C-alpha positions, 0 to 999 in steps of 0.5 A: 460914510452917512448922510441924513438930509433933514427936512429943515435944510441940514445935512449931517452924517459920519465921514468915517472918523468924524461927524460932519454937518452942513446946510443944503439947498435942493431944487429939482435934480440940483443940490448944493452944500453950504460950508461943511463943519465936522467934529476934530477927533484924530484917527489914522492917517489913511482914514483921515485922508478919506475923510478929507476927500469926502468933505472936499467932494460934498462941497463941490457937489452940483446935482443929484440923481437915483441909479438903476439900482436905487443908490442916491448919487450926488455929483461933484463939479469934476469926478464920479459921484458920491454913492448912498444906499437907503438905510434898512429900517 
């Protein structure tokens, strides 16, 4: 799974099988994503299920922080955070 947060307020990345995209709003430590769109490629059922869970979690994110090991954590309304690492240049 990948995520890029563009300076133009658009987020996008790869959800495992399909590319996804959504508008986002960032204020201090709160972040929210608008309607999530994605491409419509078919993949293995397990990968499609993982992708659906990711899209559902992104849609309910309310806040963010940086962990002690420098992960970006996006916290949905319920459950564990989505964790991302900075891509090596």
